[in-house]
C-alpha positions in Angstrom: 75.0 8.2 4.2 74.0 6.8 7.5 70.7 4.8 7.5 69.1 4.5 10.9 67.9 1.0 11.7 65.1 -0.3 13.9 65.5 -3.3 16.1 62.2 -4.6 17.4 62.6 -6.6 20.5 59.9 -9.2 21.2 59.5 -11.8 24.0 59.0 -15.4 22.8 58.1 -18.6 24.6 60.1 -20.7 22.2 63.2 -19.3 20.5 63.7 -22.3 18.3 60.1 -22.4 17.1 60.3 -18.7 16.4 63.5 -19.2 14.3 61.7 -21.8 12.3 58.6 -19.7 11.8 60.4 -16.6 10.6 62.7 -18.5 8.3 59.6 -20.2 6.8 58.4 -16.7 6.0 61.6 -16.2 3.9 63.6 -14.1 6.4 67.2 -15.0 7.4 68.8 -15.3 10.8 72.0 -13.4 11.7 74.0 -16.1 13.4 76.4 -13.6 15.0 73.6 -12.3 17.2 71.5 -15.5 17.5 71.8 -17.7 20.5 69.7 -20.3 22.4 68.0 -17.2 24.1 67.7 -15.0 21.1 66.9 -15.1 17.4 68.2 -12.2 15.3 65.7 -12.1 12.3 66.9 -9.9 9.4 63.8 -8.5 7.8 65.6 -5.9 5.6 68.8 -3.9 5.6 67.3 -1.6 8.2 64.8 -3.7 10.1 65.8 -6.5 12.5 63.5 -8.4 14.9 65.2 -9.6 18.0 63.1 -12.5 19.4 64.2 -13.0 23.0 63.3 -15.7 25.4 61.1 -14.3 28.2 64.0 -14.8 30.7 66.4 -12.9 28.4 63.9 -10.2 27.6 63.4 -9.7 31.4 67.0 -8.6 31.7 66.3 -5.4 29.7 63.3 -4.2 31.7 61.8 -4.0 35.2 58.3 -3.9 33.7 55.9 -6.8 33.5 56.2 -8.6 30.2 52.9 -8.6 28.3 51.3 -11.8 27.3 50.9 -10.9 23.6 48.2 -13.6 23.2 45.8 -11.6 25.4 47.3 -8.1 25.5 48.3 -5.9 22.6 51.7 -4.6 23.2 52.5 -3.3 19.8 51.4 -3.5 16.1 54.2 -4.0 13.7 53.5 -3.0 10.1 55.7 -4.0 7.2 55.4 -2.6 3.7 55.0 -4.9 0.7 55.8 -4.2 -2.9 52.4 -5.3 -4.2 49.0 -6.7 -3.1 50.2 -10.1 -4.2 53.2 -9.9 -1.9 50.9 -9.0 1.0 48.9 -12.1 0.4 52.1 -14.3 -0.1 53.6 -13.3 3.2 50.4 -13.5 5.3 49.5 -16.9 3.7 53.0 -18.2 4.4 52.7 -17.0 8.0 49.4 -18.9 8.4 50.8 -22.0 6.8 53.8 -21.8 9.2 51.6 -21.9 12.3 50.6 -18.2 12.7 47.0 -17.1 12.6 45.0 -14.5 10.6 44.4 -11.3 12.6 41.5 -9.1 11.7 39.8 -8.5 8.4 41.5 -7.7 5.1 41.7 -4.0 4.5 41.1 -3.0 0.9 40.8 0.7 0.2 41.7 0.4 -3.5 44.9 2.5 -3.2 45.9 0.6 0.0 45.6 -3.1 0.8 46.6 -4.9 3.9 46.3 -8.0 6.0 47.6 -9.1 9.3 48.8 -12.2 11.1 49.7 -13.1 14.7 53.0 -15.0 15.1 53.5 -18.0 17.3 53.6 -15.7 20.4 50.6 -13.6 19.5 52.5 -10.5 18.2 50.5 -8.9 15.5 52.3 -8.2 12.2 50.4 -6.1 9.6 51.5 -6.3 6.0 50.5 -3.3 3.8 50.8 -2.2 0.2 50.0 1.3 -0.9 49.8 2.5 -4.5 52.9 4.7 -5.0 50.8 7.3 -6.9 48.7 7.7 -3.8 51.7 8.4 -1.7 53.0 11.0 -4.1 49.7 12.8 -3.7 
């Protein structure tokens, strides 16, 4: 059965620093689609982050490229299998040079934290009790 994928394309000031940052979070790079201008970060079988140099990103759009340190362009939310996994990923991101973004959200059945990567893109990490999802 076909599984649709998502490729999130984000502009970065430093491709090499972004490669290091995301591998420190435990993700892998797909060397087939990574170059000096692009890091292909495999988040899961169906989620890939394409971290493009600003110059390379500009070849895909005529719009102004947002400065993600001062402008919110998108909020990316990743699921986690437990509250502990939320904390592990966000803590690794902060240790790797990212920064905490916003307060911890603890609603009992749902728990989340967020971090900004080296370029200011906000990544939320969220766990939800499976029983709450089933309703």
